[in-house]
A tleap script that builds the chain and sets N, CA, C and O, in Angstrom:
source leaprc.protein.ff14SB
mol = sequence {
  NMET VAL THR LEU ARG ARG GLN LYS LYS ILE
  THR TRP ILE ALA ILE SER ASP GLN ILE THR
  LYS VAL LYS LEU ILE TYR TYR ASP ASN ILE
  ILE ASN VAL PRO SER ILE PRO LYS ASP LYS
  LYS ALA ASP ALA LYS LYS ILE ASP PHE GLU
  GLN PHE ILE ASN TYR ASP SER LYS LYS GLU
  VAL MET GLY LEU ALA GLU PRO CYS VAL LYS
  ASP VAL LYS ILE GLY GLU SER ILE GLN PHE
  THR ARG ARG GLY TYR TYR ILE LEU ASP SER
  ILE GLU GLU ASP ASN THR TYR VAL PHE VAL
  SER THR PRO ASP GLY HIE MET LYS ASP VAL
  TRP CILE
}
set mol.1.N position { 60.287 -129.644 -126.471 }
set mol.1.CA position { 60.783 -128.551 -125.152 }
set mol.1.C position { 62.410 -128.373 -124.756 }
set mol.1.O position { 63.165 -129.245 -124.325 }
set mol.2.N position { 62.667 -127.137 -125.005 }
set mol.2.CA position { 64.252 -126.691 -124.183 }
set mol.2.C position { 63.858 -126.396 -123.126 }
set mol.2.O position { 62.733 -125.967 -122.871 }
set mol.3.N position { 65.089 -126.668 -122.080 }
set mol.3.CA position { 65.085 -126.305 -121.066 }
set mol.3.C position { 66.958 -125.885 -120.824 }
set mol.3.O position { 67.937 -126.553 -121.154 }
set mol.4.N position { 66.897 -124.747 -120.240 }
set mol.4.CA position { 67.983 -124.178 -119.911 }
set mol.4.C position { 68.332 -124.291 -118.844 }
set mol.4.O position { 67.514 -124.353 -117.927 }
set mol.5.N position { 69.631 -124.353 -118.643 }
set mol.5.CA position { 70.297 -124.351 -116.665 }
set mol.5.C position { 71.077 -123.302 -116.769 }
set mol.5.O position { 71.744 -122.848 -117.698 }
set mol.6.N position { 70.902 -122.990 -115.705 }
set mol.6.CA position { 71.982 -121.418 -115.356 }
set mol.6.C position { 73.056 -121.527 -114.538 }
set mol.6.O position { 72.809 -121.574 -113.333 }
set mol.7.N position { 74.435 -121.591 -114.966 }
set mol.7.CA position { 75.383 -122.091 -114.298 }
set mol.7.C position { 76.198 -120.808 -113.957 }
set mol.7.O position { 76.357 -119.835 -114.695 }
set mol.8.N position { 76.669 -120.986 -112.732 }
set mol.8.CA position { 78.059 -119.869 -111.938 }
set mol.8.C position { 79.035 -119.806 -112.762 }
set mol.8.O position { 79.550 -120.903 -112.977 }
set mol.9.N position { 79.653 -118.617 -113.506 }
set mol.9.CA position { 80.419 -118.545 -113.752 }
set mol.9.C position { 81.698 -117.789 -113.299 }
set mol.9.O position { 81.693 -116.558 -113.296 }
set mol.10.N position { 83.131 -118.712 -112.800 }
set mol.10.CA position { 83.839 -117.435 -112.460 }
set mol.10.C position { 85.016 -117.286 -113.312 }
set mol.10.O position { 85.681 -118.040 -114.022 }
set mol.11.N position { 85.052 -115.594 -112.874 }
set mol.11.CA position { 86.554 -115.572 -113.683 }
set mol.11.C position { 87.312 -115.178 -112.907 }
set mol.11.O position { 87.155 -114.095 -112.342 }
set mol.12.N position { 88.471 -116.083 -112.663 }
set mol.12.CA position { 89.353 -115.870 -111.966 }
set mol.12.C position { 90.462 -114.604 -111.949 }
set mol.12.O position { 91.037 -114.154 -112.940 }
set mol.13.N position { 90.589 -114.208 -110.736 }
set mol.13.CA position { 91.869 -112.845 -111.025 }
set mol.13.C position { 92.878 -112.819 -110.161 }
set mol.13.O position { 92.540 -113.503 -109.194 }
set mol.14.N position { 94.077 -112.325 -109.995 }
set mol.14.CA position { 95.041 -112.686 -109.120 }
set mol.14.C position { 94.699 -112.250 -107.732 }
set mol.14.O position { 93.837 -111.393 -107.533 }
set mol.15.N position { 95.278 -112.755 -106.896 }
set mol.15.CA position { 95.021 -112.320 -105.880 }
set mol.15.C position { 96.115 -110.967 -105.588 }
set mol.15.O position { 97.170 -110.700 -106.164 }
set mol.16.N position { 95.563 -110.401 -104.704 }
set mol.16.CA position { 96.427 -108.824 -104.597 }
set mol.16.C position { 95.837 -107.718 -103.268 }
set mol.16.O position { 94.797 -107.797 -102.614 }
set mol.17.N position { 96.284 -107.314 -103.241 }
set mol.17.CA position { 95.518 -106.317 -101.763 }
set mol.17.C position { 95.149 -104.945 -102.641 }
set mol.17.O position { 94.654 -103.928 -102.156 }
set mol.18.N position { 95.391 -105.084 -103.599 }
set mol.18.CA position { 94.661 -103.844 -104.656 }
set mol.18.C position { 93.488 -104.363 -105.365 }
set mol.18.O position { 93.004 -103.637 -106.233 }
set mol.19.N position { 92.995 -105.421 -105.152 }
set mol.19.CA position { 91.915 -106.044 -105.767 }
set mol.19.C position { 90.473 -105.213 -105.746 }
set mol.19.O position { 89.941 -105.510 -104.675 }
set mol.20.N position { 89.769 -104.456 -106.355 }
set mol.20.CA position { 88.502 -103.452 -105.991 }
set mol.20.C position { 87.552 -104.049 -105.852 }
set mol.20.O position { 87.430 -104.889 -106.744 }
set mol.21.N position { 86.771 -104.049 -105.150 }
set mol.21.CA position { 85.514 -104.223 -104.459 }
set mol.21.C position { 84.470 -103.696 -105.769 }
set mol.21.O position { 84.918 -102.649 -106.235 }
set mol.22.N position { 83.322 -104.110 -106.407 }
set mol.22.CA position { 82.376 -103.181 -107.317 }
set mol.22.C position { 80.986 -103.931 -106.851 }
set mol.22.O position { 80.915 -105.100 -106.475 }
set mol.23.N position { 80.255 -103.302 -106.925 }
set mol.23.CA position { 78.824 -103.452 -106.662 }
set mol.23.C position { 77.800 -103.212 -108.450 }
set mol.23.O position { 77.517 -102.109 -108.920 }
set mol.24.N position { 77.508 -104.342 -108.986 }
set mol.24.CA position { 76.938 -104.126 -110.227 }
set mol.24.C position { 75.350 -104.098 -109.882 }
set mol.24.O position { 74.854 -104.866 -109.057 }
set mol.25.N position { 74.460 -102.932 -110.751 }
set mol.25.CA position { 73.699 -102.995 -110.184 }
set mol.25.C position { 72.652 -102.967 -111.569 }
set mol.25.O position { 73.044 -102.405 -112.591 }
set mol.26.N position { 71.325 -103.605 -111.512 }
set mol.26.CA position { 70.595 -103.827 -112.631 }
set mol.26.C position { 69.282 -103.499 -112.446 }
set mol.26.O position { 68.669 -103.989 -111.498 }
set mol.27.N position { 68.676 -102.624 -113.328 }
set mol.27.CA position { 67.467 -102.376 -113.609 }
set mol.27.C position { 66.571 -103.144 -114.129 }
set mol.27.O position { 67.048 -103.553 -115.187 }
set mol.28.N position { 65.508 -103.579 -113.970 }
set mol.28.CA position { 64.355 -104.482 -114.531 }
set mol.28.C position { 63.339 -103.460 -114.856 }
set mol.28.O position { 63.273 -102.334 -114.362 }
set mol.29.N position { 62.528 -103.995 -115.769 }
set mol.29.CA position { 61.178 -102.740 -116.325 }
set mol.29.C position { 60.492 -102.417 -114.509 }
set mol.29.O position { 60.488 -103.041 -113.448 }
set mol.30.N position { 60.001 -101.127 -114.991 }
set mol.30.CA position { 59.273 -100.611 -113.892 }
set mol.30.C position { 57.936 -101.515 -113.880 }
set mol.30.O position { 57.697 -102.597 -113.343 }
set mol.31.N position { 57.510 -101.044 -114.316 }
set mol.31.CA position { 55.592 -101.886 -114.940 }
set mol.31.C position { 55.956 -103.488 -115.762 }
set mol.31.O position { 56.744 -103.806 -116.653 }
set mol.32.N position { 55.020 -104.184 -115.008 }
set mol.32.CA position { 55.517 -105.774 -115.267 }
set mol.32.C position { 54.351 -106.683 -116.289 }
set mol.32.O position { 54.018 -107.860 -116.430 }
set mol.33.N position { 54.002 -105.395 -116.851 }
set mol.33.CA position { 52.945 -106.117 -118.119 }
set mol.33.C position { 53.124 -105.344 -119.458 }
set mol.33.O position { 52.887 -104.139 -119.534 }
set mol.34.N position { 53.439 -105.895 -120.233 }
set mol.34.CA position { 53.633 -104.867 -121.744 }
set mol.34.C position { 52.540 -103.556 -121.944 }
set mol.34.O position { 52.816 -102.474 -122.462 }
set mol.35.N position { 51.594 -103.861 -121.539 }
set mol.35.CA position { 50.949 -102.859 -121.671 }
set mol.35.C position { 49.544 -102.975 -120.348 }
set mol.35.O position { 48.991 -104.045 -120.092 }
set mol.36.N position { 49.149 -101.503 -119.585 }
set mol.36.CA position { 47.948 -101.928 -119.085 }
set mol.36.C position { 46.844 -101.516 -119.128 }
set mol.36.O position { 46.476 -100.342 -119.132 }
set mol.37.N position { 46.065 -102.719 -119.171 }
set mol.37.CA position { 45.024 -102.827 -119.903 }
set mol.37.C position { 44.081 -101.996 -119.504 }
set mol.37.O position { 44.278 -101.515 -118.388 }
set mol.38.N position { 42.890 -101.594 -120.182 }
set mol.38.CA position { 42.120 -100.466 -119.787 }
set mol.38.C position { 40.972 -100.894 -119.408 }
set mol.38.O position { 40.420 -101.749 -120.101 }
set mol.39.N position { 40.389 -100.441 -118.313 }
set mol.39.CA position { 38.792 -101.014 -118.036 }
set mol.39.C position { 37.540 -100.228 -118.974 }
set mol.39.O position { 37.407 -99.008 -119.074 }
set mol.40.N position { 36.833 -101.091 -119.503 }
set mol.40.CA position { 35.749 -100.693 -120.069 }
set mol.40.C position { 34.426 -100.577 -119.526 }
set mol.40.O position { 33.453 -100.203 -120.182 }
set mol.41.N position { 34.409 -100.878 -118.416 }
set mol.41.CA position { 33.329 -100.303 -117.831 }
set mol.41.C position { 33.406 -98.679 -117.801 }
set mol.41.O position { 34.392 -97.989 -117.546 }
set mol.42.N position { 31.695 -98.140 -118.234 }
set mol.42.CA position { 31.832 -96.676 -117.882 }
set mol.42.C position { 32.111 -96.159 -116.374 }
set mol.42.O position { 33.071 -95.399 -116.246 }
set mol.43.N position { 31.617 -96.383 -115.609 }
set mol.43.CA position { 31.587 -96.440 -114.319 }
set mol.43.C position { 32.846 -96.636 -113.527 }
set mol.43.O position { 32.944 -96.418 -112.319 }
set mol.44.N position { 33.830 -97.082 -114.341 }
set mol.44.CA position { 34.919 -97.238 -113.552 }
set mol.44.C position { 36.006 -96.029 -113.674 }
set mol.44.O position { 36.503 -95.913 -114.794 }
set mol.45.N position { 36.404 -95.191 -112.758 }
set mol.45.CA position { 37.133 -94.245 -113.303 }
set mol.45.C position { 38.491 -94.140 -112.825 }
set mol.45.O position { 39.118 -93.100 -113.028 }
set mol.46.N position { 39.064 -95.220 -112.143 }
set mol.46.CA position { 40.293 -95.560 -111.650 }
set mol.46.C position { 40.639 -96.926 -111.759 }
set mol.46.O position { 39.819 -97.818 -111.537 }
set mol.47.N position { 42.015 -97.173 -112.145 }
set mol.47.CA position { 42.799 -98.123 -112.340 }
set mol.47.C position { 43.552 -98.305 -111.312 }
set mol.47.O position { 44.269 -97.379 -110.931 }
set mol.48.N position { 43.544 -99.311 -110.773 }
set mol.48.CA position { 44.670 -99.506 -109.635 }
set mol.48.C position { 46.320 -100.062 -110.221 }
set mol.48.O position { 46.845 -101.175 -110.208 }
set mol.49.N position { 46.737 -98.883 -110.651 }
set mol.49.CA position { 48.321 -98.516 -111.521 }
set mol.49.C position { 49.681 -99.719 -110.062 }
set mol.49.O position { 50.797 -100.211 -110.228 }
set mol.50.N position { 49.030 -99.699 -109.233 }
set mol.50.CA position { 49.740 -100.658 -108.427 }
set mol.50.C position { 49.996 -102.470 -108.500 }
set mol.50.O position { 50.997 -103.165 -108.325 }
set mol.51.N position { 48.669 -102.764 -108.820 }
set mol.51.CA position { 49.049 -104.194 -109.478 }
set mol.51.C position { 50.169 -104.118 -110.227 }
set mol.51.O position { 50.991 -104.987 -109.937 }
set mol.52.N position { 50.550 -103.229 -111.263 }
set mol.52.CA position { 51.130 -103.754 -112.313 }
set mol.52.C position { 52.541 -102.999 -111.949 }
set mol.52.O position { 53.312 -102.600 -112.821 }
set mol.53.N position { 52.752 -102.871 -110.657 }
set mol.53.CA position { 54.612 -101.795 -110.343 }
set mol.53.C position { 55.187 -103.177 -110.018 }
set mol.53.O position { 54.702 -104.090 -109.349 }
set mol.54.N position { 56.439 -103.077 -110.720 }
set mol.54.CA position { 57.516 -104.420 -109.880 }
set mol.54.C position { 58.351 -103.538 -109.420 }
set mol.54.O position { 59.078 -102.660 -109.886 }
set mol.55.N position { 57.984 -104.127 -108.017 }
set mol.55.CA position { 58.592 -103.561 -107.002 }
set mol.55.C position { 60.427 -104.367 -106.443 }
set mol.55.O position { 61.162 -104.254 -105.462 }
set mol.56.N position { 60.454 -105.112 -107.707 }
set mol.56.CA position { 61.458 -105.809 -107.378 }
set mol.56.C position { 62.202 -105.748 -108.735 }
set mol.56.O position { 62.450 -106.650 -109.536 }
set mol.57.N position { 62.503 -104.353 -108.763 }
set mol.57.CA position { 62.843 -103.864 -110.328 }
set mol.57.C position { 64.572 -103.603 -109.838 }
set mol.57.O position { 65.288 -103.504 -110.834 }
set mol.58.N position { 65.319 -103.481 -108.533 }
set mol.58.CA position { 66.322 -103.287 -108.602 }
set mol.58.C position { 67.304 -104.619 -107.722 }
set mol.58.O position { 67.036 -105.082 -106.613 }
set mol.59.N position { 68.527 -105.027 -108.669 }
set mol.59.CA position { 68.942 -106.058 -108.161 }
set mol.59.C position { 70.768 -105.238 -108.150 }
set mol.59.O position { 71.409 -104.492 -108.890 }
set mol.60.N position { 70.997 -106.016 -106.715 }
set mol.60.CA position { 72.763 -105.492 -106.980 }
set mol.60.C position { 73.344 -107.025 -106.823 }
set mol.60.O position { 72.888 -108.049 -106.314 }
set mol.61.N position { 74.602 -106.686 -107.521 }
set mol.61.CA position { 75.472 -107.929 -107.400 }
set mol.61.C position { 77.041 -107.455 -106.902 }
set mol.61.O position { 77.811 -106.693 -107.486 }
set mol.62.N position { 77.236 -108.203 -105.572 }
set mol.62.CA position { 78.550 -107.530 -105.346 }
set mol.62.C position { 79.760 -108.391 -105.784 }
set mol.62.O position { 79.686 -109.613 -105.651 }
set mol.63.N position { 80.940 -107.779 -106.330 }
set mol.63.CA position { 82.287 -108.916 -106.812 }
set mol.63.C position { 83.166 -108.088 -106.835 }
set mol.63.O position { 83.038 -106.898 -106.547 }
set mol.64.N position { 84.317 -108.740 -107.242 }
set mol.64.CA position { 85.691 -108.168 -107.093 }
set mol.64.C position { 86.382 -108.134 -108.419 }
set mol.64.O position { 86.168 -109.149 -109.082 }
set mol.65.N position { 87.235 -107.148 -109.045 }
set mol.65.CA position { 87.476 -106.742 -110.215 }
set mol.65.C position { 89.262 -106.155 -110.055 }
set mol.65.O position { 89.704 -105.552 -109.077 }
set mol.66.N position { 89.837 -106.436 -110.966 }
set mol.66.CA position { 91.174 -105.995 -111.062 }
set mol.66.C position { 91.321 -104.609 -110.594 }
set mol.66.O position { 90.303 -103.924 -110.489 }
set mol.67.N position { 92.786 -103.983 -110.222 }
set mol.67.CA position { 92.665 -102.868 -109.967 }
set mol.67.C position { 92.208 -101.511 -110.969 }
set mol.67.O position { 91.717 -100.386 -110.873 }
set mol.68.N position { 92.658 -102.323 -111.825 }
set mol.68.CA position { 92.058 -100.819 -113.202 }
set mol.68.C position { 91.130 -100.274 -113.730 }
set mol.68.O position { 90.948 -99.555 -114.713 }
set mol.69.N position { 90.190 -100.989 -112.444 }
set mol.69.CA position { 88.962 -100.335 -112.607 }
set mol.69.C position { 88.939 -99.055 -111.871 }
set mol.69.O position { 87.903 -98.391 -111.823 }
set mol.70.N position { 89.966 -98.700 -111.330 }
set mol.70.CA position { 90.372 -97.345 -109.989 }
set mol.70.C position { 90.935 -96.256 -111.074 }
set mol.70.O position { 91.255 -95.110 -110.760 }
set mol.71.N position { 91.023 -96.919 -112.717 }
set mol.71.CA position { 91.428 -95.731 -113.795 }
set mol.71.C position { 89.615 -95.306 -114.299 }
set mol.71.O position { 89.426 -94.394 -115.105 }
set mol.72.N position { 88.824 -95.835 -113.898 }
set mol.72.CA position { 87.508 -95.539 -114.770 }
set mol.72.C position { 87.024 -94.104 -113.951 }
set mol.72.O position { 87.106 -93.927 -112.735 }
set mol.73.N position { 86.598 -93.320 -114.773 }
set mol.73.CA position { 85.748 -92.159 -114.239 }
set mol.73.C position { 84.392 -91.756 -114.248 }
set mol.73.O position { 83.815 -91.445 -115.290 }
set mol.74.N position { 83.788 -91.747 -112.987 }
set mol.74.CA position { 82.554 -91.337 -112.998 }
set mol.74.C position { 81.708 -90.773 -114.440 }
set mol.74.O position { 81.903 -89.752 -115.099 }
set mol.75.N position { 80.679 -91.909 -114.627 }
set mol.75.CA position { 80.342 -91.665 -116.219 }
set mol.75.C position { 80.672 -92.301 -117.400 }
set mol.75.O position { 79.900 -92.355 -118.357 }
set mol.76.N position { 82.219 -92.980 -117.379 }
set mol.76.CA position { 82.357 -93.236 -118.195 }
set mol.76.C position { 81.937 -95.087 -118.229 }
set mol.76.O position { 81.861 -95.857 -117.271 }
set mol.77.N position { 81.751 -95.331 -119.528 }
set mol.77.CA position { 81.455 -96.783 -119.726 }
set mol.77.C position { 82.225 -97.932 -120.158 }
set mol.77.O position { 82.416 -98.234 -121.336 }
set mol.78.N position { 82.584 -98.449 -119.318 }
set mol.78.CA position { 83.243 -100.006 -119.526 }
set mol.78.C position { 82.036 -101.556 -119.698 }
set mol.78.O position { 80.843 -101.784 -119.495 }
set mol.79.N position { 83.463 -102.442 -120.272 }
set mol.79.CA position { 82.400 -103.624 -120.422 }
set mol.79.C position { 83.364 -104.546 -119.437 }
set mol.79.O position { 84.590 -104.551 -119.324 }
set mol.80.N position { 82.410 -105.270 -118.813 }
set mol.80.CA position { 82.887 -106.425 -117.941 }
set mol.80.C position { 82.857 -107.964 -118.952 }
set mol.80.O position { 81.862 -108.379 -119.547 }
set mol.81.N position { 83.854 -108.442 -118.938 }
set mol.81.CA position { 83.842 -110.091 -119.658 }
set mol.81.C position { 82.853 -110.910 -119.145 }
set mol.81.O position { 82.930 -111.306 -117.982 }
set mol.82.N position { 81.866 -111.235 -119.922 }
set mol.82.CA position { 81.016 -112.585 -119.448 }
set mol.82.C position { 79.933 -111.859 -118.804 }
set mol.82.O position { 78.990 -112.644 -118.705 }
set mol.83.N position { 79.611 -110.649 -118.288 }
set mol.83.CA position { 78.576 -109.661 -117.744 }
set mol.83.C position { 77.938 -108.708 -118.554 }
set mol.83.O position { 76.722 -108.718 -118.748 }
set mol.84.N position { 78.846 -107.744 -119.118 }
set mol.84.CA position { 77.877 -106.351 -119.959 }
set mol.84.C position { 78.674 -105.519 -119.932 }
set mol.84.O position { 79.865 -105.583 -119.625 }
set mol.85.N position { 77.846 -104.389 -120.365 }
set mol.85.CA position { 78.277 -103.025 -120.180 }
set mol.85.C position { 77.936 -102.211 -119.045 }
set mol.85.O position { 76.958 -102.503 -118.356 }
set mol.86.N position { 78.745 -101.095 -118.761 }
set mol.86.CA position { 77.999 -100.740 -117.523 }
set mol.86.C position { 78.642 -99.565 -117.465 }
set mol.86.O position { 79.739 -99.377 -117.990 }
set mol.87.N position { 77.850 -98.513 -116.676 }
set mol.87.CA position { 78.487 -96.927 -116.603 }
set mol.87.C position { 79.129 -97.080 -114.962 }
set mol.87.O position { 78.772 -97.750 -113.993 }
set mol.88.N position { 80.135 -96.205 -115.172 }
set mol.88.CA position { 80.541 -95.702 -113.065 }
set mol.88.C position { 79.922 -94.785 -112.751 }
set mol.88.O position { 79.980 -93.613 -113.123 }
set mol.89.N position { 78.861 -95.630 -111.556 }
set mol.89.CA position { 77.832 -94.359 -111.609 }
set mol.89.C position { 78.207 -93.695 -110.324 }
set mol.89.O position { 77.694 -92.587 -110.172 }
set mol.90.N position { 79.319 -94.303 -108.950 }
set mol.90.CA position { 79.922 -93.271 -107.908 }
set mol.90.C position { 80.674 -94.726 -107.464 }
set mol.90.O position { 80.653 -95.868 -107.923 }
set mol.91.N position { 81.527 -93.891 -106.021 }
set mol.91.CA position { 82.585 -94.585 -105.549 }
set mol.91.C position { 82.251 -94.377 -104.061 }
set mol.91.O position { 82.350 -93.307 -103.460 }
set mol.92.N position { 81.797 -95.677 -103.502 }
set mol.92.CA position { 80.834 -95.049 -102.229 }
set mol.92.C position { 82.231 -94.727 -100.720 }
set mol.92.O position { 83.354 -94.546 -101.192 }
set mol.93.N position { 82.185 -94.681 -99.535 }
set mol.93.CA position { 83.414 -93.902 -98.723 }
set mol.93.C position { 83.905 -95.249 -98.528 }
set mol.93.O position { 84.839 -95.296 -97.727 }
set mol.94.N position { 83.525 -96.450 -99.064 }
set mol.94.CA position { 84.286 -97.489 -98.367 }
set mol.94.C position { 85.371 -98.333 -99.587 }
set mol.94.O position { 85.884 -99.451 -99.541 }
set mol.95.N position { 85.432 -97.255 -100.634 }
set mol.95.CA position { 86.034 -97.465 -102.064 }
set mol.95.C position { 85.671 -98.773 -102.642 }
set mol.95.O position { 86.397 -99.690 -103.025 }
set mol.96.N position { 83.932 -98.616 -102.615 }
set mol.96.CA position { 83.377 -99.825 -103.271 }
set mol.96.C position { 83.038 -99.119 -104.774 }
set mol.96.O position { 82.995 -97.902 -104.595 }
set mol.97.N position { 82.841 -99.381 -105.870 }
set mol.97.CA position { 82.558 -98.590 -107.094 }
set mol.97.C position { 81.539 -99.490 -107.839 }
set mol.97.O position { 81.572 -100.620 -108.326 }
set mol.98.N position { 80.439 -98.305 -107.694 }
set mol.98.CA position { 79.400 -98.882 -108.358 }
set mol.98.C position { 78.754 -98.812 -109.416 }
set mol.98.O position { 78.204 -97.720 -109.560 }
set mol.99.N position { 78.580 -99.585 -110.278 }
set mol.99.CA position { 78.188 -99.701 -111.627 }
set mol.99.C position { 76.933 -99.828 -112.053 }
set mol.99.O position { 76.330 -100.633 -111.342 }
set mol.100.N position { 76.203 -99.328 -113.006 }
set mol.100.CA position { 74.984 -99.519 -113.930 }
set mol.100.C position { 75.162 -100.284 -114.808 }
set mol.100.O position { 76.091 -100.030 -115.574 }
set mol.101.N position { 74.367 -101.478 -115.032 }
set mol.101.CA position { 74.253 -101.888 -116.441 }
set mol.101.C position { 73.653 -101.271 -117.393 }
set mol.101.O position { 72.800 -100.484 -116.983 }
set mol.102.N position { 73.746 -101.315 -118.270 }
set mol.102.CA position { 73.571 -100.543 -119.860 }
set mol.102.C position { 73.232 -101.839 -120.383 }
set mol.102.O position { 73.805 -102.923 -120.271 }
set mol.103.N position { 71.848 -101.391 -121.165 }
set mol.103.CA position { 71.300 -102.476 -121.785 }
set mol.103.C position { 72.107 -102.245 -123.155 }
set mol.103.O position { 72.549 -101.166 -123.551 }
set mol.104.N position { 72.184 -103.263 -123.675 }
set mol.104.CA position { 72.816 -103.684 -124.943 }
set mol.104.C position { 72.205 -104.161 -126.524 }
set mol.104.O position { 72.851 -104.326 -127.559 }
set mol.105.N position { 70.724 -104.312 -126.289 }
set mol.105.CA position { 70.061 -104.707 -127.189 }
set mol.105.C position { 69.879 -106.233 -127.574 }
set mol.105.O position { 69.131 -106.661 -128.452 }
set mol.106.N position { 70.702 -106.964 -126.750 }
set mol.106.CA position { 70.836 -108.299 -126.857 }
set mol.106.C position { 69.678 -109.142 -125.996 }
set mol.106.O position { 69.294 -110.295 -126.190 }
set mol.107.N position { 69.338 -108.385 -125.194 }
set mol.107.CA position { 68.333 -109.020 -123.711 }
set mol.107.C position { 66.986 -108.931 -124.323 }
set mol.107.O position { 66.526 -107.855 -124.704 }
set mol.108.N position { 66.297 -110.153 -124.428 }
set mol.108.CA position { 64.696 -110.028 -124.577 }
set mol.108.C position { 63.800 -109.422 -123.357 }
set mol.108.O position { 63.834 -109.845 -122.202 }
set mol.109.N position { 63.179 -108.599 -123.723 }
set mol.109.CA position { 62.244 -108.497 -122.628 }
set mol.109.C position { 61.219 -109.638 -122.479 }
set mol.109.O position { 60.573 -110.129 -123.404 }
set mol.110.N position { 61.149 -110.074 -120.856 }
set mol.110.CA position { 60.500 -111.299 -120.679 }
set mol.110.C position { 59.202 -110.797 -119.900 }
set mol.110.O position { 59.345 -110.463 -118.724 }
set mol.111.N position { 58.025 -110.731 -120.456 }
set mol.111.CA position { 57.084 -110.520 -120.299 }
set mol.111.C position { 56.181 -111.286 -119.038 }
set mol.111.O position { 57.156 -111.885 -118.584 }
set mol.112.N position { 54.998 -111.736 -118.090 }
set mol.112.CA position { 54.589 -112.581 -117.287 }
set mol.112.C position { 53.171 -112.676 -117.699 }
set mol.112.O position { 52.408 -113.444 -117.113 }
savepdb mol mol.pdb
quit
């Protein structure tokens, strides 16, 4: 049996008054099973789909980035080292840059 440890990794950036606040958003699967089972009973007309909904499918992580992130335009794609690929979705009123994670094909789906 192989056990994996999750370690926090920190990438250092220089202290500056131009450091940019970023919010990284991750979306997981909305349905928490590979396929919704079919009820084989003839009198069963309704399947309770709510039991298959992943209500915790959105994760947000706050971070800091180098000032060059401000050069990214909304809709452009970038790669954060050791984090993955993201698209700039919006810029909040407090100048926080909101990036949405894009799948790169290397992540495996893990089903319950």
